[in-house]
C-alpha positions in Angstrom: 0.1 0.0 0.0 1.1 3.6 -0.4 2.9 5.0 2.6 0.8 7.6 4.3 2.2 10.2 6.7 0.9 11.8 9.8 -0.1 14.9 8.0 -2.4 12.8 5.4 -4.4 11.5 8.5 -4.5 14.7 10.6 -8.1 15.5 11.7 -9.7 12.7 9.5 -11.1 11.0 12.5 -12.7 13.9 14.2 -15.8 14.7 12.5 -17.7 12.1 10.6 -20.7 14.3 10.1 -18.6 16.5 7.8 -17.4 13.5 5.9 -20.8 11.9 5.5 -22.2 15.2 4.1 -19.3 15.6 1.8 -19.7 12.0 0.3 -23.5 12.4 0.1 -23.1 15.9 -1.7 -20.4 14.5 -4.1 -21.4 11.1 -4.8 -25.2 11.2 -4.1 -25.2 8.3 -1.3 -23.8 7.4 2.1 -20.7 5.3 3.0 -22.8 2.1 3.4 -24.4 2.5 0.0 -21.0 2.9 -1.8 -19.6 -0.1 0.0 -22.8 -2.0 -1.1 -22.5 -0.9 -4.7 -18.7 -1.8 -4.6 -19.4 -5.2 -3.5 -22.6 -5.7 -5.6 -24.7 -6.4 -2.5 -27.8 -4.7 -1.1 -27.4 -1.8 1.4 -29.6 -3.7 3.9 -27.3 -6.8 3.8 -24.2 -4.7 4.2 -25.7 -2.8 7.2 -26.7 -5.9 9.0 -23.5 -7.4 8.5 -21.5 -4.5 9.9 -23.7 -4.1 12.8 -23.2 -7.7 13.8 -19.4 -7.6 13.9 -16.8 -6.3 16.4 -13.8 -5.0 14.8 -10.1 -5.1 16.3 -7.3 -2.9 14.9 -3.9 -4.2 15.7 -1.2 -1.7 15.2 2.1 -3.3 13.6 5.4 -1.7 14.8 7.6 -3.6 12.3 9.4 -2.0 9.3 8.8 1.8 9.1 6.6 1.5 12.3 3.0 2.9 13.2 1.8 6.0 11.5 0.4 8.3 14.2 -3.4 8.4 14.0 -3.6 5.4 11.5 -5.1 2.9 13.9 -7.4 5.4 15.4 -8.9 6.3 12.1 -9.4 2.6 11.2 -11.4 2.2 14.4 -13.4 5.5 13.8 -14.3 4.4 10.3 -15.7 1.0 11.7 -17.8 2.9 14.3 -19.1 5.1 11.4 -20.3 2.0 9.7 -22.2 0.9 12.9 -19.7 -1.7 14.2 -18.2 -1.9 17.5 -14.4 -1.2 17.2 -11.5 -1.2 19.6 -7.6 -0.7 19.0 -6.0 -3.8 20.5 -2.4 -3.9 21.6 0.2 -3.9 19.1 2.0 -6.8 17.4 1.7 -10.4 18.6 -0.2 -9.6 21.7 -3.1 -7.8 19.6 -3.1 -10.7 17.3 -3.4 -13.2 20.1 -6.2 -11.6 21.5 -8.0 -11.3 18.2 -7.6 -15.2 17.6 -8.9 -15.7 21.3 -12.2 -13.9 20.5 -11.6 -10.1 21.1 -13.2 -9.4 17.6 -14.9 -10.7 14.7 -13.0 -8.9 12.1 -9.3 -8.0 12.4 -7.6 -4.9 10.7 -3.9 -4.7 10.6 -1.3 -3.2 8.2 2.5 -3.4 7.7 4.8 -1.8 5.1 3.7 -4.2 2.4 0.2 -5.5 3.4 -3.1 -4.0 4.6 -5.8 -6.6 5.4 -9.4 -6.9 6.9 -9.7 -10.6 8.2 -12.8 -12.2 9.5 -11.4 -14.2 12.5 -14.1 -17.1 12.2 -15.4 -17.4 8.6 -11.8 -16.9 7.0 -13.1 -14.2 4.7 -10.5 -11.4 3.9 -10.2 -8.2 2.0 -7.0 -6.6 0.7 -6.8 -2.9 0.5 -5.8 -2.5 -3.1 -8.7 -4.4 -4.4 -11.2 -2.8 -1.9 -10.0 0.6 -2.5 -10.2 0.2 -6.4 -13.8 -0.9 -6.0 -14.8 1.6 -3.6 -13.4 4.7 -5.6 -14.8 3.2 -8.7 -18.3 3.1 -7.2 -18.0 6.5 -6.1 -17.0 7.4 -9.6 -20.1 5.6 -11.0 -22.4 7.5 -8.5 -20.9 10.8 -9.7 -21.3 9.9 -13.3 -24.9 8.9 -12.8 -25.5 12.2 -10.8 -24.2 14.4 -13.4 -25.4 12.4 -16.4 -21.8 11.7 -17.8 -20.9 9.6 -20.6 -19.5 6.3 -19.5 -16.0 6.8 -20.7 -13.3 6.6 -18.0 -9.5 7.2 -18.0 -7.8 5.0 -15.2 -4.3 6.3 -14.3 -2.1 3.4 -12.8 -2.1 -0.2 -13.6 -1.3 -1.3 -10.0 -3.6 -3.1 -7.7 -6.0 -0.1 -7.2 -6.0 0.9 -10.8 -6.6 -2.7 -12.1 -9.4 -3.5 -9.5 -11.1 -0.2 -10.2 -10.8 -0.8 -14.2 -12.2 -4.2 -13.9 -15.0 -3.1 -11.7 -15.9 -0.2 -14.0 -15.7 -2.3 -17.1 -18.2 -4.7 -15.6 -20.6 -1.8 -15.0 -20.5 -1.0 -18.8 -17.9 1.8 -18.7 -15.4 2.0 -21.7 -12.1 2.0 -19.8 -8.8 3.3 -21.1 -6.0 2.3 -18.6 -2.8 4.4 -18.7 0.5 3.8 -16.9 3.8 5.6 -17.1 5.7 2.4 -17.1 6.2 1.3 -20.7 3.9 -1.8 -21.7 2.5 -2.4 -18.4 -1.1 -0.9 -19.3 -1.3 -2.7 -22.5 -0.4 -6.1 -20.8 -2.6 -5.8 -18.0 -5.6 -4.3 -19.9 -5.5 -7.4 -22.1 -7.1 -9.3 -19.2 -10.1 -6.9 -18.9 -12.9 -6.8 -21.3 -13.8 -3.4 -22.8 -10.5 -2.0 -21.4 -7.7 -0.9 -23.5 -4.2 0.0 -22.2 -2.1 3.0 -23.6 1.1 5.0 -22.7 0.6 8.6 -21.7 1.8 9.9 -25.0 -1.3 8.1 -26.8 -3.6 10.3 -24.8 -3.1 13.1 -27.4 -5.1 11.1 -30.1 -8.2 10.7 -27.8 -11.3 12.6 -27.2 -11.4 14.4 -23.7 -12.6 12.0 -20.8 -15.8 12.9 -18.8 -14.5 10.4 -16.1 -11.2 10.0 -14.4 -10.1 7.6 -11.6 -6.3 8.4 -10.6 -4.8 5.6 -8.8 -1.3 6.5 -9.8 1.4 6.7 -6.8 3.1 9.8 -8.7 2.0 13.1 -9.9 4.1 12.7 -13.2 0.9 12.4 -15.1 -1.8 14.9 -14.6 -3.6 15.0 -17.9 -5.7 18.2 -17.4 -5.7 18.9 -21.2 -7.4 15.4 -21.7 -10.3 15.9 -19.4 -13.8 17.2 -20.4 -15.1 20.5 -18.9 -17.3 18.8 -16.5 -15.1 15.8 -15.5 -15.9 13.7 -12.6 -12.7 12.6 -10.6 -12.4 9.8 -8.1 -8.8 9.9 -6.7 -7.5 7.2 -4.2 -4.1 8.4 -4.9 -1.6 9.7 -2.1 -0.6 12.4 -2.6 -3.5 13.7 -4.4 -2.6 16.3 -7.1 -6.4 17.1 -7.9 -6.8 19.1 -4.6 -6.8 22.6 -5.6 -6.7 22.0 -9.3 -9.7 19.7 -10.3 -11.7 21.4 -13.2 -14.9 21.1 -11.1 -14.1 20.8 -7.4 -17.4 19.6 -6.4 -17.0 16.7 -8.7 -13.8 15.4 -7.0 -13.9 12.5 -4.5 -10.7 11.8 -2.5 -9.9 10.7 1.0 -6.7 9.1 2.2 -8.0 6.0 3.9 -11.6 5.8 4.9 -13.4 4.6 1.8 -10.9 1.8 1.0 -10.9 0.8 4.7 -15.0 0.8 4.6 -15.1 -1.5 1.7 -12.6 -3.8 3.3 -14.7 -4.0 6.5 -17.8 -4.4 4.5 -16.4 -7.2 2.5 -14.9 -9.2 5.5 -18.3 -8.6 7.5 -20.3 -10.1 4.4 -18.0 -13.0 3.9 -16.7 -11.7 0.4 -13.0 -12.2 0.0 -10.9 -10.2 -2.4 -7.3 -9.6 -3.3 -4.3 -11.3 -2.1 -4.3 -13.3 1.1 -0.5 -13.2 1.4 0.4 -12.5 5.0 -3.0 -13.5 6.7 -2.6 -13.5 10.4 -5.9 -15.7 11.3 
């Protein structure tokens, strides 16, 4: 996962009323509804599943260590979704408590992995898979809200971009996948119906895009000139280059952690697995 920093998370857990209002104003629905759409489940089923689980967050101190505010924001996200949540002790003690029954769904992250795991039924959801689907569902909501043509440019052919591209293609979008690494987008798009891969230089020959999903970990490609005047932008990228320069600010959705985490939690609670299970702890 992208390495967040303390400034990315500052203040994010403090006022969920503001977050919820901004999401509804931008996307047209609430967080549970976006999760349900991302997972292709009913909002009622997602709501029931989340209300029935206890979430435990285990801080992991290995590698570059714990990011201040990270565990607290994960717990706050779970509570905002209607789940009981607690931050468990760090490292092995927290994992031991989770296995002993301290929680139903376990959230943890190290330098390479971020997973939600259901302690009893074995379901798991990885952050890249969940974030891609969540931000794709948010973009779909915006496209419907503003009656945009279903043509989307996806920047970044990593785990988030690939998850988003596959979900959007499955929802009837014509997807163009673009990556700065030569040949990557073309090779990976070949596995997704209704998706073509291109290099950044090939954008010059295409019509402006009404929808953009930016899953790139770099700001080396900010294709403002290739976006339609009323473009809808869903941006899971960190850092986000669109804050302050989006053509239509009210049609931009970005948050550093909450939406991807919410989809992870909803998936694990509902018994839906997605992404790589490498590094599972339960």
